[in-house]
N, C-alpha and C positions, 0 to 999 in steps of 0.2 A: 513520528514513526510512521514514514508513506511506505506503505504496503508494497513488499517487492524491490524495497530500494537495498536492501543490505542494511535493513536498521538492526534487525535481530543479532545479527554479527559486529555491527557498530553498538550497540547498545551492549551487550555482553563485554567487549571494550571498558565501556566507559564503568561498568558495572565492575567487573576485575579491577581495573589497574589505576581509576579515577578516579575511585568514592563515590560512584552515581550510584541512582535509586527511580525507580519506576514513580510516575506519578498519576493514576495512583497506584495505590502496593499491589493490588489484585481488582478486579473485576467490579464495578458497582454493577448490581443484581436491581432491576425492575421489582413490582410487587407479583409479576407474575414468572419468577426467579431468569431472565430474558437479562440480556446485557447493556444496556443504558448508555455506560461507560467503560471500553475497556483498557485495560490495562494497557495491552499494546496498540498500536494507530487512533490514539486518543490526540484529538488537534485541541489546539487553541482556543476558539472559542468553547469546548466543552469542559476543560479545564476551570476556565472562569465563569461560566451556565453554571458549573456545579462548584463553586464555590472553592476549587480546591488548589487557586490563583485567583489573585489579586490583578488587576487591570495595573494596578503601580508596580508591584510586583515586576509584572510581564513586560513592562516598557523597562524595568532593571535588568535584564538578562539578556544573554546574545542568544537570538532563536533561529533554528538552523532545520532544513528540511530538505527533501530528495527528489526528485523527479524520474523517470525515466521512460524511455521509447513506449506510448503507449500498445503496440504492435508485440513488440516484445515484450511486456508486461502481461498483455492477454493470455500470451501461450502460457507462460510462468503460471498463474491462475488456473489457469483451465486442468492442466498436470496436477498442479498441486492436491484441486477439488476433485478430478476423479482417479487420483494414486496415492500419493502424499499422506492425503487426511482422511482417506476411506479407512481405517481401522476406527476411527472416534465416531463414526457416524453411529455404531454396532453400541456405543456408551452415551447413555439420558446424561449423563451429568458432562461431558464433557462441549468445551466452547461452541462446537462446532452448530449443537443443537441447540444453546444457547441467546444464539447471535441469532436477528430475524432472518427468516424466506432462504436461510445460507446454506443449510442440510437441504432442502428443496432441490437449490442449483445444484447441490454435488449431485445426490440423486438423480439429478437429469444428467452429468457429467460423465457418469457411468454408465449409461445407453446410450448414447449420442457422442456423434461425431464431435471434434473441432470446431469445423465451418457452423454444425447446426447448432451450436452452441452461441457464437459469434452470431448468426442470426436472432437468434430468439432474446441475449441479452442487449445488442442491439437497438432490436426494433424496439424495446420498449426506451432508450435514452430516445432515438429518435423521435417517437410522441410523444414524451417529456419535452424536445425542444421545441415540436410544433405547438406543444400548449403553452410555448413564453419561457419553459426554463432551461436553462445553458448548462445540460452533463457537463461534467469536466471529474475529470481525474485525478486531478490535482490539488482543485481550487481549496479546500476544505483545507487541506494538509497547508499550503504554503502561506494561505491567508496569514497576514502579520509578520512572516518571518525576516529577517534581518541577511537571511546567506539561504540560495536556494541551488544546493548541490546537484549534480549529473551524476547517475548510476553509472555511466559511462567513464568518468573520467573519478570514481568515487573515493578513489586512494589518495588521489593527488588534492582535490578539492576537500577533503575532511584532513588532507595536513595544511592547507591555508586557514580553513577552520580552528584548527589548534595553534598556529602562527596567531592571529587577531588575539583569544581566548587569552595568549600568556602562556601556552603550553609549553614546554621545549621538547618531551617526550614525542616521540614518531609515533605516528595512527596507525599502527601495522595492523590492519581489519583481519578476525581472524573467518574462517571460513565456517560456514553456520549457516545452518538452513536453506543449504544449496539444491536447486529442484533438480534432483540425479536423473528424472525417469526422462529428460532432454536427449541426453546420453551428447552430449556436447551437440545438438541441430540447434544449427540457425533459423529464429524464428521465422524469415521467410520462408521457409519450406513450408507452415506447415497454413499457407491461407491461397484460399481459391482465388480470383480475380474477383467474385462480387463480393465475397466476406472481409477481403481488403478496402473496396469501398464502400461497406455498412461500417468498417470501424472508420474511414475518412469522414463520414459524415456524421456519427455520434459521440466522436472525437475531434473536430474538427478545432475547437477553443483550445484545446490541451497542444494538438499539432501545431498549430500556427503561431502559437503563443511560448513555447521552447524549440521550434525547429525543426520538429521532427518528423521524419518519412517513412514509409514500410521502407 
């Protein structure tokens, strides 16, 4: 369930119509009450590492994830952190307060512009890259997958996945968790030229691998 790729909607479709289930069934917390393995957005490696799925079981499954244009995805992330999830900040038990550093980043979004947030976030990614790490928005989720769908053609791609899995029903994705605060605005309108350059530097691997650009 790669974040911001209609994964909530697809998850609801699988749960309600095809007997799907979350693995794990609920967030797994560490000794400090923070989320160590989330119910949503869990990676295949996490499931195997924590004994929720064996390598043999994994090899027998059709494994699917999705990707999205990083420029587009980042706009949705910012708007969700600034507006959609804001009411959760006042609830100590909410998931935003149990994910390390997530609430801190949300508070930054409350008082800073989109482009300021891009500079802050991408600067950290670029430093990691200079230290020898390769920042990626998708690698953790697409690693080990049999099929990688694209958000931009998600309905069609999911239909092909259903065919491959032998599911004859149509894959009609419901409208769930849409970022209403965008008001239909094109993601390109949010970027200054310097901010767009920062994203190109920070997420060059994803942009090159999946053929995305601003």
